[in-house]
C-alpha positions, -999 to +999 in steps of 0.1 A: +466-563-480+432-558-464+402-581-469+365-576-465+350-610-455+313-613-450+301-634-421+280-665-430+245-655-440+230-676-411+251-656-386+236-623-398+199-627-403+184-592-397+149-606-388+165-626-360+191-603-346+178-568-352+173-561-315+207-573-305+242-559-307+266-581-326+287-591-295+255-603-278+251-632-302+284-637-320+322-632-318+353-640-337+388-651-325+419-667-338+420-702-323+453-718-330+460-709-365+424-707-376+401-677-376+368-688-361+333-673-356+308-684-330+271-675-334+240-682-313+217-696-339+180-688-342+156-663-326+164-672-291+142-646-274+109-655-291+104-690-278+117-691-241+131-725-232+132-738-268+165-754-276+188-741-303+224-744-315+257-725-311+275-728-344+313-724-348+325-715-383+361-717-395+375-694-422+394-712-450+431-706-453+426-685-484+400-664-465+374-671-492+347-690-473+333-701-439+326-738-431+308-751-401+334-764-376+311-775-349+275-772-337+266-775-301+230-776-288+223-752-259+200-779-245+231-798-235+241-768-212+206-767-197+206-804-190+240-803-172+243-808-135+262-776-132+235-755-148+207-772-128+226-763-096+219-726-103+181-730-103+180-709-135+152-716-160+164-724-195+178-691-206+194-679-238+232-674-235+247-641-245+282-629-254+296-661-269+334-661-267+358-687-282+388-697-261+420-688-279+439-714-261+415-744-262+398-756-294+362-765-288+358-744-257+334-715-256+324-691-228+289-677-225+270-654-201+237-663-186+217-636-168+185-644-150+161-614-148+131-607-127+104-580-133+103-553-106+080-523-111+078-530-148+116-531-152+138-561-157+164-565-130+193-588-130+192-613-101+225-630-107+250-637-136+271-666-146+300-670-169+298-706-182+327-725-198+316-752-222+339-779-235+319-788-266+340-818-275+337-834-241+302-819-233+315-805-200+300-774-184+316-753-157+301-723-139+317-691-127+293-670-107+299-632-111+300-608-083+268-588-075+289-556-077+302-561-112+283-575-141+292-584-176+274-557-196+291-558-229+317-577-250+339-600-231+374-603-245+384-638-255+421-631-247+413-621-212+391-650-203+414-675-220+445-661-204+429-661-169+416-697-174+450-708-186+466-692-156+442-711-133+453-744-150+490-736-150+492-723-114+465-740-092+485-737-060+491-700-065+454-694-070+446-715-039+471-694-019+455-661-030+419-671-025+419-655+009+429-618+008+445-599+037+410-589+049+400-626+052+373-621+026+371-646-002+382-632-035+360-636-067+377-660-091 
């Protein structure tokens, strides 16, 4: 059978999200045996630096309703030592992705921009891992040659992170390529 299940009303407010594509502010994944949806709450682009929440919803077993599983305030990310080390201002995250291997873990993209000749240019980009339960933030700077422009797939991020945890020595051994240049992890 096929089902048509609406997202929670707060995750689909057209006044707030009309200028964004869906993957910029929400995504869905199967985490363990539960279907979950993560959403960046509020109109994050109208009040720069104003804190807001990330909300994770869980779909009931009978697929009839969404309940709030967890809320996490983005201000906790901005206040972290890891975030401060980047020198970024308090930016709104994009492309929220739930880990499919770790409950309470979410990945977000932060992209500082600067204005050059009336155009916004990306200065750097960070993939940030947030353990919402333990309030732990980890940063993964992205290469200047490749940027995250669209939807990030939860399975790829989760599989890669799980591989890092399962095989730390293998990753250490491959950090230096044959050319002697450090590989991007």
